C-alpha positions as MATLAB code, in Angstrom:
seq = 'MNRKGEMLCAWTGPLCVLLFFIAWVALADWMPPPTPSMGAQEIAAMYQNRTGLIRAGMMLMMYSGPLYGVFSAIITICMLRMKGPTPAMAWGQLTAGTATILFLIIPAQLYGATVFRPDRPIDITQFGNDLAWFQFDMVNSTLITQYVLLGIAVLYDESVRPVFPRWFAFFNFWSALLLIPASMITYFKTGPFAWNGILGFYLGVVIFTLWCLVTFWLVRKNIMCHEDWVAEASR';
ca = [
     -17.364   13.962   15.747;
     -13.570   13.994   17.337;
     -13.683   10.212   17.457;
     -15.495    9.624   14.069;
     -12.633   12.025   12.461;
      -9.862   10.369   14.358;
     -11.119    6.767   13.748;
     -11.378    7.871    9.613;
      -7.610    8.720   10.069;
      -6.869    5.567   11.789;
      -7.890    3.618    9.116;
      -5.645    5.263    6.487;
      -2.836    2.935    7.866;
      -4.409   -0.157    6.776;
      -5.442    1.520    3.302;
      -2.154    2.548    2.900;
      -0.940   -1.234    2.791;
      -4.068   -2.383    0.872;
      -2.843    0.217   -2.145;
       0.661   -0.592   -2.024;
      -0.017   -4.344   -2.493;
      -2.485   -3.724   -5.370;
      -0.008   -1.370   -6.991;
       3.213   -3.640   -6.337;
       1.585   -7.074   -6.783;
      -1.708   -6.818   -8.734;
      -0.500   -4.511  -11.167;
       3.241   -4.171  -11.300;
       3.689   -7.892  -10.805;
       7.047   -7.225   -8.909;
       6.296  -10.092   -6.134;
       9.139  -11.150   -6.330;
      10.876   -8.585   -7.340;
      13.238   -8.654  -10.306;
      16.625   -9.546   -9.417;
      19.574   -7.152   -9.172;
      21.817   -9.097  -11.412;
      19.783   -8.954  -14.343;
      21.485   -7.611  -17.736;
      20.200   -4.263  -19.267;
      18.336   -6.106  -21.959;
      16.441   -7.999  -19.785;
      15.557   -5.072  -17.813;
      14.256   -3.095  -20.593;
      12.396   -6.133  -21.892;
      10.406   -6.216  -18.710;
       9.484   -2.315  -18.738;
       8.663   -3.168  -22.742;
       6.426   -6.098  -21.884;
       4.855   -4.349  -18.918;
       4.214   -1.145  -19.744;
       0.875   -0.538  -19.121;
       0.465   -2.516  -15.706;
       3.774   -0.411  -14.717;
       2.477    2.678  -15.427;
      -0.791    1.647  -13.503;
       0.582    0.301  -10.892;
       3.059    3.318   -9.825;
       0.015    6.090  -10.639;
      -1.742    3.897   -7.681;
       1.217    3.822   -5.548;
       1.450    7.419   -5.614;
      -1.319    7.541   -3.702;
      -0.795    5.296   -0.995;
       1.942    7.930    0.506;
      -0.083   10.857    1.619;
      -2.018    7.996    3.408;
       0.949    7.064    5.682;
       1.328   10.770    6.497;
      -2.409   11.023    7.732;
      -1.828    7.526    9.626;
       1.658    9.055   11.012;
      -0.342   12.231   12.040;
      -3.210   10.065   14.455;
      -0.222    8.409   16.104;
       0.993   11.882   16.824;
      -2.440   12.941   18.292;
      -2.477    9.441   20.270;
       1.484   10.228   21.529;
       0.398   13.754   22.415;
      -2.092   12.442   25.299;
       0.765   10.888   26.971;
       1.809   12.187   30.071;
       6.055   11.958   30.814;
       7.331   12.123   27.009;
       8.063   15.283   25.778;
       5.926   16.816   23.034;
       9.116   16.659   20.761;
       9.116   13.077   20.478;
       5.449   13.028   18.977;
       6.662   15.833   16.611;
       9.541   14.027   15.549;
       7.517   10.894   15.004;
       5.442   12.812   12.750;
       8.439   14.467   10.820;
       9.970   11.028   10.318;
       6.488    9.805    9.038;
       5.910   12.431    7.070;
       9.251   12.254    5.566;
       8.267    8.503    4.499;
       5.941    9.910    2.328;
       8.820   10.350   -0.095;
      10.255    6.969   -0.583;
       6.430    5.666   -1.395;
       6.119    8.873   -3.911;
       9.579    8.997   -5.473;
      10.080    5.591   -6.333;
       7.132    5.454   -7.989;
       7.961    8.523   -9.864;
      11.208    6.900  -11.017;
       9.965    3.614  -11.964;
       7.116    5.666  -14.048;
       9.729    7.688  -15.904;
      11.883    4.700  -16.550;
       8.836    3.144  -18.460;
       7.639    6.234  -19.738;
       9.928    5.534  -22.779;
      10.649    1.825  -23.176;
      12.507    2.114  -26.664;
      15.296    4.526  -24.947;
      18.536    2.848  -24.467;
      18.812    0.190  -22.455;
      21.530    1.260  -20.470;
      19.572    4.492  -19.446;
      16.746    2.025  -18.566;
      18.624   -0.380  -16.523;
      20.166    3.016  -14.507;
      16.718    4.146  -13.987;
      15.546    0.734  -12.850;
      18.694    0.697  -10.283;
      17.874    4.115   -8.808;
      14.061    3.517   -8.235;
      15.061    0.194   -6.470;
      17.602    2.019   -4.170;
      15.111    5.072   -3.538;
      12.470    2.692   -2.606;
      14.418   -0.494   -0.526;
      17.155    1.107    0.836;
      16.084    4.204    2.365;
      14.720    3.032    5.963;
      15.877    5.808    8.165;
      12.978    7.538    8.402;
      11.036    4.584    9.547;
      13.592    3.620   12.029;
      13.644    6.928   13.554;
       9.500    6.789   13.657;
       9.501    3.800   15.376;
      12.441    4.250   18.190;
      10.787    7.827   18.811;
       7.300    5.883   19.270;
       8.992    3.171   21.331;
      11.043    5.743   23.977;
       7.552    7.213   24.271;
       5.908    4.249   25.025;
       8.261    3.706   27.316;
       8.233    7.132   29.414;
       4.594    7.341   29.354;
       3.403    7.608   33.192;
      -0.338    8.186   32.351;
      -2.801    6.291   34.672;
      -4.090    4.504   31.536;
      -1.326    4.391   29.129;
      -2.112    5.266   26.049;
      -0.207    2.397   24.473;
       0.708   -0.967   26.280;
       4.476   -1.377   27.309;
       4.938   -4.326   25.036;
       4.463   -2.172   21.973;
       7.581   -0.437   23.033;
       9.433   -3.433   22.336;
       7.899   -4.355   19.062;
       8.633   -0.958   17.922;
      12.673   -1.300   18.854;
      12.392   -4.618   17.113;
      10.923   -3.110   13.911;
      13.488   -0.622   14.134;
      16.394   -3.315   14.307;
      15.170   -5.796   11.385;
      14.969   -2.920    9.172;
      18.895   -2.199    9.327;
      19.365   -5.145    7.107;
      17.793   -3.584    3.962;
      20.792   -0.903    4.023;
      23.244   -3.673    2.666;
      21.435   -3.904   -0.737;
      24.440   -1.571   -2.200;
      27.120   -4.437   -1.520;
      24.976   -7.343   -2.958;
      23.208   -8.297   -6.592;
      22.580  -11.655   -5.110;
      21.549  -13.600   -2.006;
      19.734  -12.405    0.862;
      20.845   -8.811    1.401;
      20.214   -7.830   -2.456;
      17.258   -5.905   -3.124;
      14.909   -8.817   -4.023;
      16.591  -11.003   -1.066;
      14.656  -12.244    2.153;
      16.971   -9.913    4.577;
      17.205   -6.825    1.764;
      13.544   -6.867    0.702;
      10.987   -9.296    2.306;
      11.600   -8.517    5.767;
      11.514   -4.944    5.174;
       8.013   -5.608    3.681;
       6.718   -7.933    6.244;
       7.820   -5.699    9.359;
       6.401   -2.297    7.632;
       2.546   -4.108    7.222;
       2.820   -6.008   10.302;
       3.675   -2.341   11.845;
       1.062   -0.763   10.327;
      -1.551   -3.207   11.310;
      -0.388   -3.592   14.936;
      -0.228   -0.206   15.175;
      -3.876    0.667   13.624;
      -5.199   -2.061   16.087;
      -3.811    0.312   18.877;
      -4.530    3.216   17.918;
      -8.258    2.381   17.008;
      -8.563    0.975   20.616;
      -7.422    4.393   22.243;
      -9.782    6.289   20.068;
     -12.385    4.351   21.148;
     -11.691    4.491   24.515;
     -10.256    7.692   25.018;
     -13.376    9.995   25.447;
     -14.687    7.434   27.960;
     -11.324    7.548   29.798;
     -11.397   11.582   29.973;
     -15.502   11.619   31.064;
     -14.195    8.954   33.999;
     -11.442   11.155   35.056;
     -13.378   14.249   35.283;
     -16.379   13.007   37.506;
];
């Protein structure tokens, strides 16, 4: 039962990514994202023309956040099996992952509030749109903290059979480093650092998606092997 329950929790990682892309791409149609250089009139027209789809997309996106929290919890369980790293790293990783839930839920609420009254003054709609994009795209500190703590724990794992391979530590460090450019969106309305740019948006989406899938694969492998390793060690 433990293995089945843990495996169920592990699958929340890919499911979180799937729900996000359905909400973001198929429903809200924000791929590519609207440019931050758009005027208030254009932004208001966007919300007026896609009211129903944006509402549905943001409602679905609300459910992707809690799934990421469950995924962070099963990562914590795997980290607590490590020998060497302090448990504080596992709990710190969980705290950072749990905080990330807010940055999936709060932007969805802000987009939803912006589209709730599409006939309001266009300047207010523009501000709501800006605020939602900043909440979604610029806040990366929780993910960076999560990745760094996980990477350090992997390096210090002294288990006979390491929970995660050593290369996964450097994968986490590089993932954290590549999320930093998204912090620059406050300075740019066009170009690679804007919230619709290669460094301001696409790189972060790719890193987050790839990290979830790679981590799921390794967590799943650990769940499948852990009971066998424990049985072997007790003989």
